[in-house]
C-alpha positions in Angstrom: 117.5 137.5 92.8 121.2 138.1 94.0 124.4 136.8 92.6 125.3 133.5 94.2 127.8 132.8 96.6 129.3 129.6 95.1 131.7 126.7 96.8 133.1 124.2 94.7 134.1 120.9 96.8 135.3 117.3 96.1 132.7 114.6 96.2 134.4 113.1 99.7 132.6 112.9 103.0 134.6 115.7 104.7 133.0 118.0 102.1 129.6 117.8 103.7 131.0 119.8 106.6 132.9 122.1 104.6 129.3 123.1 102.7 127.6 123.5 106.3 130.1 125.9 107.5 130.0 127.6 104.2 126.4 128.0 104.6 126.3 129.0 108.0 128.6 132.1 107.4 126.5 133.0 104.4 123.3 132.6 106.0 124.3 134.7 109.0 125.7 137.2 106.9 122.5 137.8 105.2 120.6 137.9 108.5 118.6 134.9 108.2 117.1 134.3 112.0 118.8 131.5 114.0 116.2 129.1 113.8 116.0 129.2 110.2 119.9 128.7 110.0 119.4 125.5 111.9 116.9 124.1 109.5 118.8 125.2 106.6 121.8 123.8 107.7 120.1 120.2 107.6 119.0 120.7 104.2 122.4 121.7 102.9 123.8 118.6 104.7 121.0 116.3 102.9 121.5 117.8 99.7 125.4 117.7 99.5 125.2 114.4 101.1 122.9 113.2 98.2 125.3 114.7 95.7 128.2 112.9 97.3 126.6 109.4 97.8 124.4 109.3 94.3 125.3 112.5 92.3 129.0 111.7 91.8 132.1 109.7 91.6 134.7 110.1 94.4 136.6 113.1 94.2 134.6 114.8 91.1 133.3 118.3 91.9 130.4 119.4 93.7 128.9 122.9 93.7 126.9 124.7 96.3 125.4 127.9 95.5 123.6 130.2 97.9 121.5 133.0 96.8 118.4 135.2 97.7 115.4 135.0 95.7 112.1 136.8 95.9 110.6 133.6 97.4 113.7 133.3 99.9 117.0 132.2 100.4 117.8 129.2 97.9 120.7 126.7 98.3 121.4 124.8 94.9 123.9 121.8 94.5 125.2 120.6 91.6 126.6 117.3 90.6 127.5 115.2 87.7 124.7 112.9 87.9 122.1 111.9 85.7 119.7 110.2 87.9 116.5 112.1 88.8 116.2 112.8 92.5 113.0 111.4 94.1 112.0 111.5 97.9 111.1 108.1 99.3 108.0 108.0 101.7 108.8 108.8 105.4 108.1 105.6 107.1 109.0 104.6 111.1 111.0 101.7 110.2 113.3 103.3 107.5 116.8 104.3 108.5 118.3 105.7 105.0 116.8 107.1 101.8 114.6 109.9 103.7 116.7 113.1 102.9 114.6 114.2 100.0 111.3 113.6 101.8 112.7 115.8 104.8 113.8 118.5 102.5 110.2 118.7 101.0 109.1 118.8 104.7 111.2 121.6 105.7 111.6 123.9 102.7 109.0 126.2 100.9 109.9 124.3 97.7 112.3 122.2 96.2 113.1 120.7 92.7 115.8 120.0 89.9 117.0 120.5 86.6 119.5 119.3 84.3 122.3 121.2 83.3 123.0 122.0 79.8 126.8 120.9 80.5 125.8 117.5 82.3 124.6 116.9 85.4 121.9 118.4 87.4 121.2 121.2 90.0 118.8 120.3 92.9 117.6 123.2 94.7 115.7 124.4 97.8 113.8 127.5 98.7 114.5 127.8 102.5 111.9 129.1 104.9 114.3 131.8 106.3 112.9 134.9 107.9 115.6 137.6 107.7 116.1 140.2 110.3 114.3 143.3 110.1 112.0 141.4 107.4 108.3 142.4 107.8 
């Protein structure tokens, strides 16, 4: 596992784009294939949006951590919320609340753990082939 690259942002709507831009730069620097970068950015957007909408109060800090694991690139989003993230079923008539179900479909694995300092970390192992990888 590599040391994480960490971005700390405020819980405001504009931070979602900042997190995506941060992730894009990291993924490209790590040699993740272009098609996988697009999917990874959707995952980052969903996790940061959930932290902003459900896991933190306005202006509180959210952290985004990106690192390489043996299983692949990992994105981890930390917030101060105590609620357990749960995916809702994907249905044709639902317009909101599908973010974690989408994350589950697009990643190798996802989950969360509670932090000793309070709050939680939601993570996703990305399906990101690296250039030159077997």
